[in-house]
C-alpha positions in Angstrom: 75.8 86.0 111.7 78.3 82.9 111.0 82.0 82.4 111.7 83.7 81.7 108.1 87.3 81.3 107.0 88.9 84.0 104.5 92.7 84.9 103.2 93.0 87.1 106.7 91.8 84.8 108.9 87.9 84.2 110.4 85.5 86.9 110.4 81.5 87.3 111.2 79.4 86.7 107.5 75.9 87.0 107.5 74.3 84.0 106.6 72.1 85.4 104.0 74.5 85.2 101.9 74.6 86.5 98.3 71.9 88.5 98.8 73.6 90.0 102.0 77.0 90.6 102.1 77.5 92.2 106.1 80.9 90.8 106.7 82.8 92.1 110.3 86.0 91.5 112.1 86.3 89.6 116.0 88.6 89.2 118.4 88.1 85.8 121.2 87.9 86.9 124.7 89.5 84.7 127.7 86.3 83.4 128.4 85.1 82.2 124.5 82.8 84.9 124.0 83.3 87.0 120.7 84.2 91.0 121.0 83.5 93.0 117.6 86.2 94.9 116.5 84.9 98.2 115.5 85.8 98.7 112.3 86.7 102.6 112.1 89.0 104.7 115.3 88.7 108.3 115.1 91.4 110.7 114.5 92.2 115.0 115.2 92.3 115.3 111.4 89.8 116.8 109.5 88.7 116.1 105.5 90.6 118.9 103.6 87.3 118.9 100.9 84.4 119.3 103.2 86.2 119.8 106.5 84.8 116.9 108.4 86.3 114.7 111.1 88.8 111.9 109.3 88.6 108.3 110.7 91.2 105.5 110.2 89.9 102.3 108.3 91.7 99.2 107.3 91.5 98.1 103.5 92.9 95.4 102.0 96.3 97.4 101.3 96.5 98.0 105.5 94.9 101.4 107.6 94.5 104.5 105.9 92.4 108.1 106.6 89.3 107.9 105.0 86.5 111.2 105.4 83.9 110.1 107.7 81.2 111.6 105.4 81.3 108.8 102.7 80.3 107.8 100.4 79.2 111.5 99.6 82.7 112.6 100.2 85.5 109.9 99.3 88.4 111.8 100.7 91.5 109.3 101.6 95.1 110.1 102.4 97.7 107.2 103.6 98.6 107.2 108.3 101.9 109.5 108.6 104.7 108.1 110.6 105.1 111.2 112.1 108.4 112.1 110.0 108.9 115.1 107.6 109.8 114.8 104.3 113.7 115.5 104.0 113.9 116.8 100.4 113.7 120.7 100.8 110.2 122.5 99.4 108.2 119.2 99.8 105.8 119.2 102.7 105.1 115.8 102.4 105.3 113.1 105.2 106.9 109.7 105.3 104.2 107.0 105.1 104.7 103.2 104.6 103.8 101.9 101.0 104.4 98.4 99.0 106.0 97.3 96.0 104.3 96.4 93.0 106.1 92.6 94.5 104.2 93.4 97.8 107.6 94.5 99.4 107.2 97.2 102.2 109.5 100.8 101.6 108.8 104.5 102.9 107.8 107.2 100.9 106.6 110.8 100.9 103.1 111.1 101.0 103.4 114.1 98.3 104.8 111.7 95.2 101.4 111.7 93.2 101.1 115.8 93.6 104.8 117.0 93.5 106.5 114.0 92.5 108.6 113.7 95.7 111.4 110.8 94.8 112.4 110.1 98.7 111.8 106.5 99.6 113.7 104.2 102.6 113.8 100.5 102.5 114.1 101.0 106.4 111.2 102.2 108.5 111.6 105.8 109.6 112.0 107.0 113.2 111.0 110.4 115.0 114.3 110.8 116.8 117.1 113.2 116.0 120.4 111.9 115.1 122.4 112.4 118.5 125.7 113.1 116.0 124.6 115.0 113.3 121.4 116.7 114.4 119.5 115.1 111.0 116.4 115.1 111.2 115.3 111.7 111.8 116.8 108.2 111.9 115.8 104.8 110.7 116.1 101.2 111.7 117.3 98.6 109.7 115.4 95.1 110.7 117.4 91.7 110.4 117.8 88.6 111.7 121.7 89.8 113.4 118.9 92.0 115.5 117.5 95.8 114.9 120.1 99.0 115.0 119.3 102.3 114.0 121.5 104.8 111.9 121.1 108.1 110.7 120.1 108.9 106.9 123.1 111.5 106.1 125.5 109.4 104.3 128.6 111.4 105.5 127.1 111.1 109.5 128.4 107.5 110.5 126.2 107.4 113.4 125.1 103.4 113.9 123.6 101.7 117.6 122.1 98.9 118.7 118.4 99.3 119.0 117.4 98.9 122.7 115.2 96.4 123.5 112.5 96.2 126.5 113.3 94.3 129.7 112.0 90.6 129.2 108.5 91.1 131.8 108.5 94.6 131.9 105.0 96.1 131.5 104.6 98.1 128.3 102.3 101.3 128.0 
């Protein structure tokens, strides 16, 4: 394997290209050695088609869930943000998506099945509104700083996002 440079940064590739197209992502440790990044991570979900465990994979559009029995079962689903869709009788969950021009937005996972049209340009966070008990808040990121606010137009709850203390250990 040799180190190559691509549009997503450095990666390991087989020296026998084009006959062999094996590639791996890697990170560099503090001592200079290379560590291969695993291509999948396990999840606690089961495939709705075949019942096999789902794994998290990374593709050119970001991370997604896929069946561990690929290529026999090609079931995939987007990663959940941990927030249920606010539309009544939808049953979906909110996921990160990309527009045709590449801008990130957040929408319902059931768009293709039930045509649920909930979208938000601000990232949903799984916190109940302290003022009106809305199921979640949204985080607006701007140059002035991060603010969290309620999704309901009639509620005027808004606050600065709490920033961790500098030098504090993060878990």
